[in-house]
N, C-alpha and C positions, 0 to 999 in steps of 0.2 A: 653671202656676206654683201655684194653689190647692191642686191636691191633694197635692203635696210636700209643702207647709208645712203641709197638716191630718195629713197622716202623721207628719210630724215631731214636730209640738206635740203630738197625742193620744200617740204613742209614749215622748216624754220626761217628760209628766205623769205618765203608768199607772207608769212604771217610779218616778218620784220620791215619787208618793204610797203605792206598794206596799211596793219593796223597792228603796230607791236603792243606786246603785252610787258606785264614784268619778266617773265618767265623766259622771253624772248632777249632781254638785255644779259642774262647770266652768264657769264663765264668761270666756268669752274679750274680752268686752269689760274687765276688770280692766286697769287700768293702760294705756288705751289714748287717756286724755284729754288733752291738752295737753302741758307737759313733767312728767308723773307717773309714768313707765314706759317711756313711747316703744315700747311694745307695738303690737300689730294683733288684727286679729281673721279672720287668714287662712284660710282652707279647705285644709287639708293633712293628711299622714300623719305618722306618727314616722319624724323623718329625712329628709323627703320634699323632695328638690329643687325640686319645685312649692308654691310658698305664694300662693294666688291671692285676691287682697285687693282692695277698693276705696282708692283713693289719694283723700284730700280736698285742697280747695284752700282756705288752703295747707294743707300736710303736715306730718307730724312726721318723723324719720328713718326709721321703717318706712313711711312714705308716709300714715297713717291716723291723723285725729284725732278723735275720736269727738264733739268740741265745736264742731268745724265741719260745718257741712251742705251748703257746695257742692261737689260732684262733680268730680274730674279722669279718671276713670276707672275701670278695673277692670285690673290688672296682675298679673306671673304669679310676681315671684321679689322676695325682700327678705330681710334678717336685723334680728330685733327688738332695739332700744335702744341701738345701739352707738356712737353720738354721731355729731358731724361732720355729713354729708349723708345718713349713712346709705348704702347698696348694692345695687342692682334696681331696680325700677320698670318692668320692659320688656314691651314687646306690649302696651301700654294700649289698652282698647278702652272707648270712649264710647258707648253707644247713643244715639241722635239721634231727635228730633224737634222739630218747628218751632213745636208749642202751648206749651210752658215749659220754664223755666231748669232745668237739672240740679240738685234739691236732694234731700237726704235725708230721708226721713221716718224719724227713727230711732226716735221712738218710737210702738211700734203694730206696725209694719210690720218693722222692722231686726231679725233672730234669726240666732243661730250656735249651733251645737256645734262639739266637733271634728270637723274634715273637711268641716263646712257650713256655708255663709252665704247667706242671701236677703234681701232689703229689695224697697221697694215706691218707688218715686221719684214726687217730687211731678208730674212730668207723665205719670204713669199706667204708665211703664215698670217690669216686675217682672222682677228679677233674680234667680237661683240660680249658687251657685257650689260647686262640690266638686272633688278632685283623688287621682290615685294618684299613685306614687312621682314620674314627669315628666310627667305628664300634667295640664294641667288641663281641665274640662270645665265651662262657661259655657253658661248659658241666660237668652234673654231673649225676655220676651213682650210682645208690643206688636201694632200694628194693621198695617194695609195700606201697602206702599211703603214703609217707614221702611229707615234706615240703622245700620251703625256706623261710627264713628271709629276707625280703626286707628292711634296712634299710634305711628311709628319713629324720630322725629328726636329732638332732643336733650330736649323736656320728656317724654319717655319713659326717662329714666334719673334714677335722684336722685344720682347722681354723674356723672361726666364721661362722654358716649357720645363714642365716638372711631371707631366705623364701624357702619352699617346697610344692608343686603342685603336684596332681597327680588324674587320672582318666581312668577308667577303657574301653577301648573302643569297646572291642570283649572279647569274653570269653578266649582268650590267648594273649590280647594286653592292655600294661598301657604307657599313654602317660602323659608328665609334665613337668614340669620345677623347675631349682634349682638355688638359690642363695646366692655365701658363699664369706666372706672378702675372698682376698688372704695373700700371705706370710706375717708374723708379723701384721697381721691383716689391710692392707691397701687395700682401694680400695674395688672394687668386681668385681667378674665374673660371669655371667650368662648364663646356659646351657640348653637348652632345650633337651629331651630325647624322645624315641618311644622303650619301650620293648617288646619283639614278644619272644613267647615259642614255642617251637614243638610240643605241646598238650595242649589242656586246663586246667586252675586252677580255683580252687575255691579261692576268693579273701576274706580275711578275715582281718578287722580292728583292732587294740590293741596297745598293747603297741608297735609292731610293726607290718609291714605289713605281713601278711601270705599267701604266693602261695603256695596251697596246691594241691598235685599231685595224682592221680591214676596211678599207671605204666603202667597197660594193656598190649599191644605187645612192648613197646619202651625198649630199656635197657638201656635211659639216658633222662634226660630231658636237653634241649639246649635252653638256653637263648641268644639272641641277643639285644643289647642295641646300638641303633644310636645317636649319640650327634650332635647338633649343636646350634653355639649361634645367629643362625637368630630367628627362632622359631619353634613351635610344628610340623607345616605343614612341615617345611622343616627337621628335624628330621624324619618325617613317610617317606617323600620322600627318604630318604638318605638310610634307611632301607629298603625301597622296590626295591631301584635300583639295592641292592645287593642281592635278594631275592636267585639270581640261585646259588650265590656261596657255597658250601658245607665247612665245615670245614674243611677237608683235602685240598681243593682249597684256602681256606683263610691261613693255615698254610703254604703251599709251596710257595703261593705270597710272604708271607713276608719274609722268608729266599732266596729267589730270590733277592728280592730288598737289603735286608742286606748283601747278596753275591755281589753286584755289589758295592755298598758301600765300603763294608771292601777289597774288591778288587782293590781299587785306588794305596793302596799302598801293594807290596810284600817286604818282607825281608826274608832273608838268613843267615846262620851262627847263632850263640850265642846258646842258651839253649830253649826247650820247654817252661820250666818256663817264660825266657825272651818273648818268644812270646805270649803265653798265656798273660800277664802283657799288651804287646805291643797292640794287638789285643781287648783287652778288652776294654781298655783306648780309643782306638780309636772308639771303637761302641759308648761309654758314649757320645763321640761329637755329634753324628750324633740324638740324641733324643730330642732335642731342637734348635731353635724355633719349633713352630708346623705349621702345614697347618690348618688354622680353614676357609677356604675358602669352600664356597658350591658348589653342582655340578653343580650350575647353574651360578659360578662365583659371588657371592657377600659374603659380609662382612659388620659387623656393626662396625665402627669405634668409638674414644674416647669417642666421644658422644653420642654411642649410636644410632647414623643414620646408614642408609643403604646404603652401596656405590658397585659400580662394580670394581673389581679388572681387570682393563681393561689391559692385556697383561701380567699379571704377578699373581702369587699366593701370598695373604697375607697371614703373618706370625705372631703368637702373642707366646705368652712365654717368657720374657726376664728376665733376670738376669745379666745385663752387668757390674756394679759394679766390679765385679768378672771375666768375661769372656770375656770381654774386651781385657784383657793382652795376652790369650794365645789361648782360643775357636777358636773365630771369624777369628783372623789372621790365624787360622788352616784352619777352613772352606774356606776361600780364596783360600787357597793351593790348597786342595785335593777336593773342591767341587764346583768349580767356577760358573758353569750354576747356582746353585741354590742359590749360594750369591748372583745373581744379586735381584731375588726376598728378599732376606734377607735385603738387602740396599734398596730397594725401598718400604718394608716395613716400616722399618724406616722412611724414607722420609714422606709417609704416616700416619704415626703418630705425625710426626711434623705439618704435615697441618690440621690433625684435633683438634690438641691438647696435646702434649706430657708431662707428669706429670713423676716426680721423681721418683715414686713408681709404681703406677697405677691406672687407673680412675674409674670410676664406672661402666663403661661398657664392660670391658673384656670379650672377649668370651671364655677363657681360663685361668687354675690357673696361675700366673704369681708373678714376684719379683719387678725388679728394672731396671731403664732404663737410669740412670748416665753413662755419657762418652760415649755416641752415637755419638755425635761430633766428637771425637778420630776415632772410628769405619768407620764413613763415610770418614773422612780425607783419612785413609787408603785404603779405597777401591777405593776412587778418584785416589789416586797416585799407585794403584796396575792396573788401566785402567780395572777395573771390567765391568763397563759401566752398561748401562737401568736405571739410574735415574740424576736427574738433581739438584744440590744443590742450585742453583742460586733460585729455587722457593722454598726455605726453609731459605733461608740467614737470613731474618728476623726475624724468629721463632729460629734460634741457637743465634741471637743476644740477643734476649729476655730472651733465657734460661742465657747465661751468667751472666747476670746482678745479677741473684738471685744465682749466685754460692757461697757455704759458703766459709766464710772466720772469722773462729773464731777461732778453733785449729789450732796447726800448721801442721795437716795432712790434712786439709781441704785448708790449703795455698797451700801445695805442690801440692794436687789433682788437686784445680780447677785451677793452674798455667799451670796443665798438657791441660785441657782442653781448655784454653785461648789461648796456644800456638797451639795447633790444628786448633781454628777457626784464627789464624792468619795465620795458612799455607792455609787452604780454600781460605781466604780473597785474599792471593800470588797467589794461582794458579787461582782465578777467577778475577785475573788481577784488584785488588782492592787496589792501594798501599797506600791510605792512612788509610783504616781500618784494613791492614796489620801492619803498623807501630803501630796503636793504642794497637790491641789487644798484639802484639809481646811485647809492653811495661809494660801493664799490667801482662803478662805472668813473666816477667822478674821479675819487682818489686816485684810481687807476691811471688814467691820462694827464690830470693836473699836475700830478707830483712829478711824474717824468717828462712831462711838457716843462714845467718850470725848470727840472733839473738839466735835461738835454736840448732843447728846441727852441725856449724863449730867448735866450741870450745868443744871438749870430756871432759865430766863429769861423771866421775864414777859413783857420788850418783844419779844422776837423769836420766841417758840416759838408764837405764836396770829396769825401772818402767812403769808393763804395764798398760795403760790407763794415765799415768804421763801428766802432763799439758793439760789432757781432749781428749787424743787420741784414736781412736777408734780402739780397738784391736790391740793393738802395743805398741811400745817402742821409743824412740827417737832414739835407735840404730837401728831400723827396719825401720821406716820412712825417715831415714837420705838418702834411696837411691831410694825415692819415684819420682825422675824427672830425668828418664834416658832420656830423650830428651836434656837435658841442661848437660851432663856428663861432657865434653871440660871444658865449665864456673866455675861448681862445681869444677873442680880439680883445676882451678887457684885461686878460693877462699879459698880452702883447702893449697894451698903452691906446687902447682905442680902434676904431673901425681904419681911420684912415690911416694909421700908422701901420696895420698890418695889411690894408690894401698896398701900400707902398712897397714892403717887403715882397709882398706876393707877385708886385709887376717886375720888382726886380730879380726874383727867380727866374720870370719868365725872359725878361731882356737882355741875361746874361748867359742865358742857355744852360741853365742848370735842370730844369724839366727835362725828364724820360717818358718821352711816350712808348718807348720799347718796351717798358713793363709798366704794371700794373699799381704799385702804390700810391700812384701820385695821378690818377688819369683824370680824378674829378677835380683836379685844381683849378682850371681853368675859368669853370661856372661857380668858384666860392665868391668871386667878384662881386657877384650879384646880392650877395650878403654883407657885403663893406661896404654900399652906398656908393660903387662904381659898377653898375652893367656895361656901362660902356667896353670896359677892360673885359669883361667876359665876352662881350660880342668879339672885340677886335682879339683877340687870343685863340679862343674857338674858333674863328673863321680862319685863321692863321695856320691852325695845328691840320684843320681838314682840308684845307685849300692850297696853301704856301710852301715854297721851299723853305725849310728851317736849318739851322745848325745843329747838329744833335751828337753829342759829346760820349752817350752812354750806351753800352752792351747790357747784356743780362747782368755780370759780374763785375765789368771793368771798365773803364773810359776807353776809349778807342784812342788809339794811337794818334790817326789820324780822324779828325770828326768829318762824319756824312752829312753833307748837307744835299737835301733834297725834300721832295714829300713823304710824308708820312705814309700817305694811300695812294697808289697808281694802279690801275685797271691792267697791269700787267703780272706774267708770273713772278718776278720782282716786286711784288705788289709795296711792301712795307720796308721799312727801315733795317738794315743788319742787326739780325739776333730778335727782332721784334716778332714772336710766335702770336699766331691769333688767338692760342690758348682757348680752344673750344670755342670760338666766335666772340672773346670778351672784346676784343680792340675791333672787331666787324660790327658788333654791336655798338659798340662806342662813335662809329661813322655814322651809322642810321640815326642813331639819336641826335647827332650834331647836325645831319643832314637836314634833319625836320626841324631844327630849332628848338630842341625841349632835350633835358637829362635829368635824370631820377638823382640828385644830387647827394640826397639823404633815403639810402635805401630804408624803408620802416615808416617812412613818412609819405602820405600818398598825394605828393606835386611834384611837381615838374618843374624845372629852371627854362625860361624863355630866353632864346638867344636868336640869331637870325639863320633864317632856313637856306640852303642851298637852292632852293626849288621856288617856282614862282607859286604852284599849288601841291599841296598834298593833302589826297582824302584818305582818312581812314575808315574803313568797313568795319564797324565795330560789331560784338557776337551779337547783340542785344538789337542786331537790326537796322541801328540808327548810324549816320556817319558825320564825322567830324572833320571839318576844312580846315587848313592852315592857308592862309593867302598872305604871300609876303609882297606887300608895295612898294618895296624899296627900288630905288630905280639905279642905284649905284653898287648892287650886289654884296651888301653887308660891309664895304670898305669904311663906311659912315657910321653913326650912332642911330640906333634905332628912335625914333621920335613919340612913337605913340602905339599902344598894344591895345586892340578891342577885342572885347569876348562878345559876342552876339551885339555888338552895339555898344557893350559897357566900358570904360576905361579900365583897365590893369596896371597899377601903377608898383607893383613890387615884382614884376618880370617873373612871375609863377603862376602856374594853375594847375588846380586839383585832378586828380586822377577820375573822381567823379562827377565833374562839369565836364570831362571831355565824353565818357559814355553818356551822357545827358544829350550830346550831338548839338551840332552848330556850326559856327564859325568863328575861329581866331583871326585876327586881322593884324598885322604888322608892318607898322608904316617906318 
């Protein structure tokens, strides 16, 4: 164990000291403490199916809580920060010794970087974890005649475990499957596994399965677990295909893959703390969706039928209710090649039957799939390519019929989906359908906005779950139709009046950055004739202490005052889940001085960047540089914006203009 740890620490410290890159700033422990992010430090590769990590007792949604020291074990899958019970936590291994309890030594021995995790427990056991896309590699360093407890019962699943089977195929190999419910106990995922150790074990059944080892000449026990959503045979094949990879090779490959992803954006200026927060936030965005395609290009669709992924990689694990707002637009900009597979996978999901939450045949833990129509419209208008919406138009129409229209927030959010379907109809040259769905969208949001949101009522506007709202107030859902901001201003009595009400909303601490319904609100000033207020409030949320009054469901008895983003385990405000990188993506956008206000319209709002220079290395080989010329670090008003020397007056830039390459200068 000491050998790998020393190489890891030496290599990382050397890079940071001499020529730090994005990967060197990532701190995977940011947002892992208590209810301040609900993230995890799992070893994984970008879009990896396997996320092998410690689980603490008690745990958080993703299994790990930095502030708890009691260890439950090390499991192979999870989804970060999605609320409810989370999903995953399977095939948990606990290294056993009779000498001491299983306690983390967080300080001093616990270390991690993208693709690697290590810790020494208080009982002297050393642990190292790394992973490929579908294989966990776990090393346990301990003395003679020790054992590993392998949990396959209900305790080894964050959501309800439905089935767990296993059999011993050889003195050092186990094979089996497990089935568990997804986040909030919706649907089901089914995974098959093949587990192999580097030495024989004695297999004992009991309350927990025990794999007992005799040390012999080995310094450690290495466990490899390959996962597949196809069957046990495929899981065994995945394991065999990677048999020549050493732990060191797997770890080095993971680092290289992360370096490639994180190197897509380079920043200069500002503090190391800001860079740490930025690159860690960027890192979180590449953790999902996940590649569940087998080595021979197969996957199971939402009905459980085997399909061939012809010309693309099938992806799974969705949390679209949150991530459609920030994360997926970010991936469309910084990882356009992979984004084609993401969009093609969503199309395939519609083709086999898309469910609001999850089907009974998921290949990995997952969450929700609302607002996929908006994501696909956005990709269509950004010319992502590789998918055909004509083939699923009927399915999207069918989905639109079942959009909820009960509470005021339902009307606002369903109107967004209907607007997106109208725009798709327009782009597919279907004028009658365009007119029909646009009218439905306008009627949905305008009727409810006039009834519930137009006239501000101090007694009713600040009630969490008032009028049946989902995790929000009327104040916060008032801004939930950014696609209709111009018409909203007309209904409100003009842009100046609506801008004043929006400023009042922020000035009186009615905004809730701890949840998603209003996270676009600070950027809406750009469309109301007050870009200076967008600059002011975005910068404030990004960098300044604020008074935060709201949790997920209620107002705090004592408001929390502090920054929304900090590069520590308690990274966010209380109860602010990262929600599968939704909030991390917000930080990345805001720090770059850009934001996708209207998902489905291919432009970004321009505000004040956090860094002096930001370089985007685009998929087409070109670069786009954002230069921040301000000397007051965004405390003042942007005086001028130039795109390749030409003045921009409306504080927005089109997606296609970025992909042409060039320089955006902000003075």
